[in-house]
NUVEX-414069 format. One record per residue: x, y negated, z of N, C-alpha, C in turn; residue in one letter. Coordinates in steps of 0.02 Angstrom, whole numbers, padded with zeros to 5 digits, always signed. Each point is the difference from the previous one (the first is absolute). Layout:
N
XYZXYZXYZA/...
//
This chain:
95
+00611-00172+00561-00046+00034-00042-00036-00048-00057M/-00014+00026-00061-00036-00032-00043-00042+00040-00021K/-00057-00031-00044-00046+00032-00026-00008-00014-00069K/-00014+00061-00042+00002-00006-00070-00090+00007-00018L/-00022-00030-00042-00064+00012-00038+00016+00060-00057Y/-00040+00037-00011+00005+00050-00060-00064-00006-00043V/-00011-00035-00050-00049+00010-00026+00004+00053-00071G/-00056+00012-00020-00023+00038-00067+00014+00067+00013N/-00002+00018+00069-00001+00073+00023-00049+00050-00053L/+00013+00062+00008-00053+00049-00042-00041+00007+00085P/-00063+00008-00020-00053+00008+00049+00011+00068+00037F/+00042+00044-00013+00023+00077+00016+00053-00022+00042T/+00040-00050-00005+00068+00002+00045-00023+00021+00077A/+00055+00022+00038-00021+00020+00057+00059-00036+00041T/-00002-00020+00067+00037-00038+00040+00077+00046-00012E/+00002+00065+00012+00061+00045-00010+00036-00011-00073E/-00035-00006-00053+00037-00010-00064+00019-00065+00009E/-00019-00051+00004+00029-00071+00011+00059-00008+00053I/-00011+00037+00061+00058+00025+00039+00064+00023-00030T/-00012+00039-00037+00055+00037-00037+00033-00031-00054E/-00057-00024-00041+00025-00044-00037+00046-00054+00000L/-00010-00043+00053+00022-00075+00033+00067+00024+00046F/-00016+00073+00027+00056-00002+00034+00067+00033-00023G/+00004+00005-00072+00054+00009-00034+00032-00057+00008Q/-00027-00063+00002+00049-00056-00023-00007-00036+00087H/+00003+00017+00040-00006-00016+00074-00034+00016+00047G/+00000-00030+00058-00052+00047+00056-00069-00040+00002T/-00046+00045+00004-00060-00025-00008-00030+00025+00076V/-00028-00063+00039-00033+00016+00076-00061+00002-00014H/-00047-00030-00050-00059+00034-00001-00031-00012-00068S/-00061+00025-00025-00036-00004-00061-00071-00003+00027V/-00030-00060-00027-00082-00008+00006-00020-00016-00066A/-00045+00061-00020-00030-00015-00065-00069-00033+00016L/-00030-00034-00033-00059-00036+00010-00063+00037-00032I/-00053+00001+00038-00068+00039-00026-00036-00048+00000N/-00067+00016-00040-00060-00057-00009-00031+00005+00062D/-00023-00040+00038-00035-00005+00062-00063+00025-00003R/-00038+00000-00063-00075+00024+00002+00004+00092-00040E/+00049+00001-00040-00009+00077-00025+00051+00036+00024T/+00057-00034+00033+00048+00039+00030+00046+00021-00064G/-00011-00010-00055+00050+00021-00058+00081-00052-00013R/+00033+00022-00011+00076-00025+00000+00001-00066-00049P/+00031-00046+00001-00016-00076-00029+00045-00001-00042R/+00065+00046-00003+00066-00001-00040+00034-00051+00015G/+00008-00009+00082+00061-00039+00008+00011+00001+00074F/+00056+00003+00026+00034-00006+00052+00041-00027+00037G/+00020-00001+00063+00054-00027+00028+00049+00042+00028F/+00067-00024-00008+00058+00057+00031+00039-00037+00041I/+00015+00025+00059+00054-00049+00050+00067+00046-00005E/+00049-00054-00021+00064+00032-00014+00060-00036+00027V/+00061+00019+00017+00039-00034+00030+00037-00074-00055D/+00009-00049+00032+00017-00056-00037+00049+00020-00062D/+00054+00033+00014+00044+00012-00051-00008+00038-00045E/-00069+00037-00002-00026+00052-00037-00042-00038-00063S/-00048-00060+00006-00040-00034-00022+00022-00008-00077L/+00058-00043+00003+00016-00005-00072+00001+00040-00046Q/+00051+00062+00033+00019+00056-00044-00074+00041-00035G/-00044+00002+00053-00067+00021-00009-00034-00017-00057M/+00004-00058-00002-00030-00051-00034+00024+00000-00085I/+00059-00005-00003+00032+00013-00061+00003+00070-00022S/+00001+00053+00035-00004+00063-00014-00072+00023-00027A/-00053-00032+00038-00066+00030-00004-00046-00040-00029L/+00002-00066-00009-00049-00047-00048+00021+00027-00062D/-00073+00016-00031-00009+00016-00066+00017+00068-00007G/+00005+00046+00055+00009+00072-00007-00054+00031-00021K/-00006+00055-00042-00062+00037-00005-00022+00059+00053E/-00063-00008+00022-00018+00051+00055-00083+00011-00024M/+00003+00057-00014-00071+00029-00023-00017-00038-00062G/+00041-00021-00037-00021-00021-00061-00011-00083+00009G/+00018-00032+00048-00022-00066+00027+00075-00037+00006R/+00015-00065-00026+00050-00037+00028+00005-00034+00060A/+00030+00034+00056-00006-00036+00061+00019-00077-00001L/-00031-00044+00039+00029-00063+00017+00030+00001+00074R/+00058-00020+00013+00012+00002+00058+00047-00072+00011V/-00024-00018+00046+00031-00088+00019-00011-00005+00092N/+00045-00052+00015-00011-00005+00073-00076-00016+00016E/-00022+00023+00051-00072-00014+00019-00003-00084+00030A/-00034-00027-00017-00013-00081+00022-00046+00016+00073Q/+00007-00044+00051-00033+00009+00050-00078-00047-00012D/-00056+00039+00028-00056-00039-00017-00012-00055+00057R/-00028-00047-00027-00014-00041+00057-00058+00027+00021P/+00008-00011+00083-00051+00041+00050-00066-00048-00001R/-00056+00020+00018-00055-00036+00020-00021-00041-00051G/-00033-00054+00020-00037-00051-00047-00057+00020-00044G/-00015+00061+00006-00042+00016-00047-00038+00030-00038G/+00010+00013-00056-00051+00032-00041-00045-00036-00042G/-00023+00015-00041-00019-00029-00066-00074-00036+00031G/-00027-00029-00030-00056-00049+00004-00072+00027-00007G/-00038+00006-00009-00060+00013-00017-00025-00056-00035G/-00001-00070+00019-00021-00042-00024-00076+00007-00041G/-00008-00042-00033-00068-00009-00036-00045-00029+00045G/-00020+00015+00058-00046-00035+00035-00061+00004+00001G/-00030+00044-00051-00068-00009+00022-00059+00032-00037G/-00034-00042-00055-00054+00008-00019+00006+00049-00067R/-00037+00032-00017+00001+00039-00069-00032-00043-00053W/
//
């Protein structure tokens, strides 16, 4: 299984709509739309797990395709390094 990154999604997009759209080009195993932690509002991107053999066809067919007035950005998701941690605070001190 491979993971696709889908960006520039309309904020109204649902997991069902994404599953239906991408399902026209191969098998979709899961859809995860990302919401803002603080507000709970959609952030306009998500991740889709698909069969390995569906990946390139989906990218070719759907990258740049318009959905809700926005051109989708579709590419293979890159694994983010785990751990290590977070930004710095820095500054150290006095005002």
